[in-house]
PAZAMI-479597 format. One record per residue (C-alpha): x, y, z; chain. Coordinates in pm, 1 decimal, m for minus. Layout:
BEGIN
+----------+----------+----------+--------+
|       c1 |       c2 |       c3 | chaine |
+----------+----------+----------+--------+
|        X |        Y |        Z |      A |
...
+----------+----------+----------+--------+
// end
This chain:
BEGIN
+----------+----------+----------+--------+
|       c1 |       c2 |       c3 | chaine |
+----------+----------+----------+--------+
|   1524.6 |   3506.0 |  m7111.1 |      A |
|   1507.3 |   3769.4 |  m7382.7 |      A |
|   1323.1 |   3734.9 |  m7708.1 |      A |
|   1572.0 |   3760.5 |  m7993.3 |      A |
|   1327.2 |   3717.7 |  m8278.4 |      A |
|   1326.3 |   4009.6 |  m8513.9 |      A |
|   1007.4 |   4152.6 |  m8648.5 |      A |
|    982.1 |   4111.5 |  m9021.8 |      A |
|    959.0 |   4433.4 |  m9221.0 |      A |
|    606.6 |   4512.2 |  m9338.2 |      A |
|    509.1 |   4375.1 |  m9675.4 |      A |
|    452.2 |   4615.0 |  m9961.3 |      A |
|     76.6 |   4565.9 |  m9927.7 |      A |
|     86.3 |   4625.5 |  m9553.9 |      A |
|    293.4 |   4941.6 |  m9598.1 |      A |
|     54.2 |   5062.2 |  m9866.8 |      A |
|   m242.4 |   4989.7 |  m9639.5 |      A |
|    m90.5 |   5190.7 |  m9355.4 |      A |
|     m9.9 |   5478.2 |  m9589.9 |      A |
|   m324.3 |   5494.2 |  m9803.8 |      A |
|   m616.3 |   5346.1 |  m9609.9 |      A |
|   m693.7 |   5641.7 |  m9379.3 |      A |
|   m721.6 |   5889.3 |  m9668.1 |      A |
|   m897.2 |   5636.4 |  m9891.4 |      A |
|  m1148.9 |   5560.7 |  m9617.3 |      A |
|  m1225.4 |   5930.4 |  m9561.5 |      A |
|  m1274.4 |   5980.6 |  m9934.4 |      A |
|  m1506.9 |   5683.0 |  m9960.7 |      A |
|  m1714.2 |   5796.3 |  m9662.6 |      A |
|  m1760.5 |   6122.9 |  m9851.0 |      A |
|  m1845.9 |   5944.6 | m10175.0 |      A |
|  m2073.0 |   5674.8 | m10030.4 |      A |
|  m2208.8 |   5862.2 |  m9729.8 |      A |
|  m2177.9 |   5558.3 |  m9502.0 |      A |
|  m1881.2 |   5449.4 |  m9289.7 |      A |
|  m1966.8 |   5079.8 |  m9300.1 |      A |
|  m1982.1 |   5083.2 |  m9679.9 |      A |
|  m1645.3 |   5261.6 |  m9691.3 |      A |
|  m1500.2 |   5004.9 |  m9447.9 |      A |
|  m1612.7 |   4720.9 |  m9672.0 |      A |
|  m1488.2 |   4884.7 |  m9992.3 |      A |
|  m1140.0 |   4951.2 |  m9848.6 |      A |
|  m1112.0 |   4598.7 |  m9711.2 |      A |
|  m1228.1 |   4439.8 | m10036.3 |      A |
|   m986.5 |   4647.7 | m10244.8 |      A |
|   m689.4 |   4537.3 | m10034.1 |      A |
|   m801.0 |   4173.4 | m10036.0 |      A |
|   m818.1 |   4186.6 | m10415.2 |      A |
|   m471.5 |   4345.9 | m10426.4 |      A |
|   m327.8 |   4064.7 | m10215.5 |      A |
|   m488.2 |   3808.1 | m10446.9 |      A |
|   m336.7 |   3970.9 | m10753.5 |      A |
|      9.8 |   3993.1 | m10602.9 |      A |
|    282.6 |   4133.2 | m10822.5 |      A |
|     63.4 |   4158.6 | m11132.5 |      A |
|    m51.2 |   4510.3 | m11034.5 |      A |
|    177.6 |   4778.4 | m11178.1 |      A |
|     69.6 |   5070.2 | m10957.8 |      A |
|    m79.9 |   4927.1 | m10638.9 |      A |
|   m180.8 |   5263.1 | m10486.9 |      A |
|   m375.1 |   5376.2 | m10793.8 |      A |
|   m522.0 |   5028.1 | m10838.2 |      A |
|   m653.7 |   5016.3 | m10480.3 |      A |
|   m819.5 |   5357.7 | m10511.7 |      A |
|   m979.7 |   5271.2 | m10844.2 |      A |
|  m1091.8 |   4928.9 | m10722.3 |      A |
|  m1245.3 |   5067.3 | m10403.2 |      A |
|  m1449.7 |   5319.5 | m10602.0 |      A |
|  m1552.8 |   5090.4 | m10886.8 |      A |
|  m1616.6 |   4775.1 | m10685.9 |      A |
|  m1812.9 |   4932.9 | m10409.2 |      A |
|  m2036.8 |   4690.7 | m10222.7 |      A |
|  m2369.8 |   4619.1 | m10384.5 |      A |
|  m2542.4 |   4721.5 | m10062.9 |      A |
|  m2418.2 |   5078.2 | m10100.8 |      A |
|  m2648.3 |   5348.9 | m10229.4 |      A |
|  m2591.8 |   5473.4 | m10583.7 |      A |
|  m2343.7 |   5756.4 | m10623.6 |      A |
|  m2507.8 |   6090.2 | m10684.2 |      A |
|  m2371.3 |   6426.5 | m10778.7 |      A |
|  m2373.4 |   6689.9 | m10513.0 |      A |
|  m2453.3 |   7026.7 | m10645.8 |      A |
+----------+----------+----------+--------+
// end
């Protein structure tokens, strides 16, 4: 018996996650200095995007901004590197 169910196309959020999350994560590791903090910030930004749904005009820009601004409270403060 063969499986005839078709796989649904990825949602806009899923496609955006696949496209943006690797680069976003690398950038946040550089900004925060900790992989686990970057993991949490990326995840939280995409959760917030899913909650907001279609109300976000530019999802890619919104996710980047949200991940940087709403970094986890456990993360160290951002400092300038000179």
